[in-house]
FIVO-308849 format. One record per residue (C-alpha): residue number from 0; chain; x, y, z. Coordinates in steps of 0.5 Angstrom, whole numbers, plus 500, padded with zeros to 3 digits. Each point is the difference from the previous one (the first is absolute). Layout:
<sites>
+-----+-----+-----+-----+-----+
! seq ! mol !   x !   y !   z !
+-----+-----+-----+-----+-----+
! NUM !   A !   X !   Y !   Z !
...
+-----+-----+-----+-----+-----+
</sites>
This chain:
<sites>
+-----+-----+-----+-----+-----+
! seq ! mol !   x !   y !   z !
+-----+-----+-----+-----+-----+
!   0 !   A ! 369 ! 213 ! 278 !
!   1 !   A ! 497 ! 506 ! 500 !
!   2 !   A ! 500 ! 506 ! 494 !
!   3 !   A ! 506 ! 505 ! 502 !
!   4 !   A ! 503 ! 494 ! 506 !
!   5 !   A ! 508 ! 501 ! 500 !
!   6 !   A ! 505 ! 495 ! 503 !
!   7 !   A ! 506 ! 503 ! 502 !
!   8 !   A ! 507 ! 496 ! 502 !
!   9 !   A ! 502 ! 493 ! 501 !
!  10 !   A ! 493 ! 497 ! 503 !
!  11 !   A ! 496 ! 494 ! 499 !
!  12 !   A ! 493 ! 499 ! 499 !
!  13 !   A ! 496 ! 494 ! 503 !
!  14 !   A ! 495 ! 496 ! 496 !
!  15 !   A ! 493 ! 502 ! 500 !
!  16 !   A ! 501 ! 507 ! 502 !
!  17 !   A ! 496 ! 506 ! 498 !
!  18 !   A ! 504 ! 507 ! 499 !
!  19 !   A ! 495 ! 506 ! 500 !
!  20 !   A ! 500 ! 506 ! 495 !
!  21 !   A ! 506 ! 505 ! 501 !
!  22 !   A ! 503 ! 496 ! 506 !
!  23 !   A ! 507 ! 501 ! 501 !
!  24 !   A ! 503 ! 493 ! 502 !
!  25 !   A ! 507 ! 500 ! 503 !
!  26 !   A ! 500 ! 494 ! 504 !
!  27 !   A ! 499 ! 493 ! 500 !
!  28 !   A ! 493 ! 497 ! 499 !
!  29 !   A ! 498 ! 494 ! 503 !
!  30 !   A ! 495 ! 495 ! 497 !
!  31 !   A ! 492 ! 501 ! 500 !
!  32 !   A ! 500 ! 507 ! 502 !
!  33 !   A ! 498 ! 507 ! 497 !
!  34 !   A ! 503 ! 506 ! 500 !
!  35 !   A ! 499 ! 507 ! 499 !
!  36 !   A ! 503 ! 507 ! 501 !
!  37 !   A ! 506 ! 504 ! 500 !
!  38 !   A ! 504 ! 497 ! 502 !
!  39 !   A ! 496 ! 493 ! 499 !
!  40 !   A ! 498 ! 497 ! 507 !
!  41 !   A ! 496 ! 493 ! 501 !
!  42 !   A ! 493 ! 502 ! 501 !
!  43 !   A ! 497 ! 492 ! 499 !
!  44 !   A ! 503 ! 494 ! 502 !
!  45 !   A ! 498 ! 493 ! 497 !
!  46 !   A ! 496 ! 502 ! 494 !
!  47 !   A ! 497 ! 496 ! 495 !
!  48 !   A ! 503 ! 502 ! 493 !
!  49 !   A ! 494 ! 497 ! 497 !
!  50 !   A ! 495 ! 506 ! 503 !
!  51 !   A ! 504 ! 505 ! 497 !
!  52 !   A ! 501 ! 498 ! 493 !
+-----+-----+-----+-----+-----+
</sites>
């Protein structure tokens, strides 16, 4: 989860998810996705979390 990111409301965050800096999550995020933006949108799916750690 990036700096300044916010999760608003009762949402579900999947496993192996990358949330970009300052993203605002308003909806459920499925497993293995990258989300960015306001509101957060999926920009990448089937990511390998190890490459982001």
